[in-house]
N, C-alpha and C positions, 0 to 999 in steps of 0.2 A: 563220228566224234567231232564235236565243235573244235575249232582251232583258228589259227591265223595263217593266211596264205600271203606270201611275199612274192610279187612279180618283179622281175628285173628285165626290162627290155634291153638287149645288148646292141643289136644292130638289125637293120632291115635292108633288103634289096627289093626295089620296086621295079616292076616290068614296064609300067606306063611310061610312054615317051612324051608326056605332056610337059610343056615348059612352065606350067603354073603350079607345080608341086613345091610348096614352101611350108615351113613351120610344121613339120610332121610331129605328131604326138599320138599316144596310145590311150584308149579308154578300156578299163577292165571292169567286169561285172561278175559277181558271184552271188546268186540269189538276188536279194534286194540291195546288197552292198555294192557300191561302185566307186571307182577312183580314176584319176587322170594323171598321166605322166607330164613331165616338163617337155618342152619342145626339144627335138633332136639337136645335137651339137653340129652335125654336118647335114647337108641338105641334098637336094636333087634326088638321084635314084639310089643313093646309098646313105643311110642315116645311122647315127650312133647315139646311144644314150648312156648316161651315168646317173640313173635314177632308180628308185624303188617305189612301188605302189603296194601298200599293205591293206588287205581286206579280211574281214571276219568270214568264217565259213560256219554255217549251221550244220547240224549233223545229217541233214537229208540232201544236201546239195552235191551233185556229182559232176557238174560241168561249170566251167568258167567261160566267159565270152570276152573276146578282145576285138576292138575296132581300131584300125590305124587310119587316122584322118590327117588332112592337111588344111591349111587356110588358103583360100584362093585369093586372087588379086583384089577382090572386093572386100576381103576380110571375113568371108563366110566359110563355115566348115564344109569340107568336102570329103566323103568317104573314099579311101583308097582300097580297103579290103577288110574283111572280118573273118573270124574263125571261132570255132567252139572247141574247147580243150577239155578232155576227159581228165578229171582230177583224181580219180581212183588210184592210178599208178603213183601219184605224188604222195598220197596218204600212206602207201606202203614203203616207198623209198625215201621219203622226207625231203628229197631234193632231186630235181631233174634239170637237164639243159637240153633243149631241142629246137630245131627249126620248125616253124609252124607255117603252112601255106596260107596266104591271104586270098580270100575269094570275094569277088564283086560281080554281080550279074552273071553267075554261073561260070565265071572264068577266073583262073589263077592270075592275080595281079601283082604278086610278089611273095616274099616270105620274110618272117621275122624270127630272130634267134632270141629265145626267152630262157631265163633261169627262173625256176619256180620252186619255192621252199614251203614246207608245211610244218607248223608247230602246233600240236594239240594243246587245248586248254584243259587243265586237269579239272575233273568234276569236284564240286564242293560238297 
């Protein structure tokens, strides 16, 4: 069923011990709809957000994708980690909160706590 999915990144714990992790942000994608969070409030290896990203879901999309990125010292985006989220449980429960592992180059690079809500759009 088509609907609206609201992503709330709460916090992230990053395993990478690089000193160039700054300006963490999240990019979400459901089908061809995508959105980007604001930069995290705190930095380094523990980040916190107070932001929401709202995306539409068409009736055939079963997965959402997330990328956590930072801006390096040159101002270029750098991928910290990514994940694919099964949204079928969200369709049934309407709201979930879960830690999602972030993967980069086949290794876990951290985790992010997400709250995800779903609201169906009534058929007209």
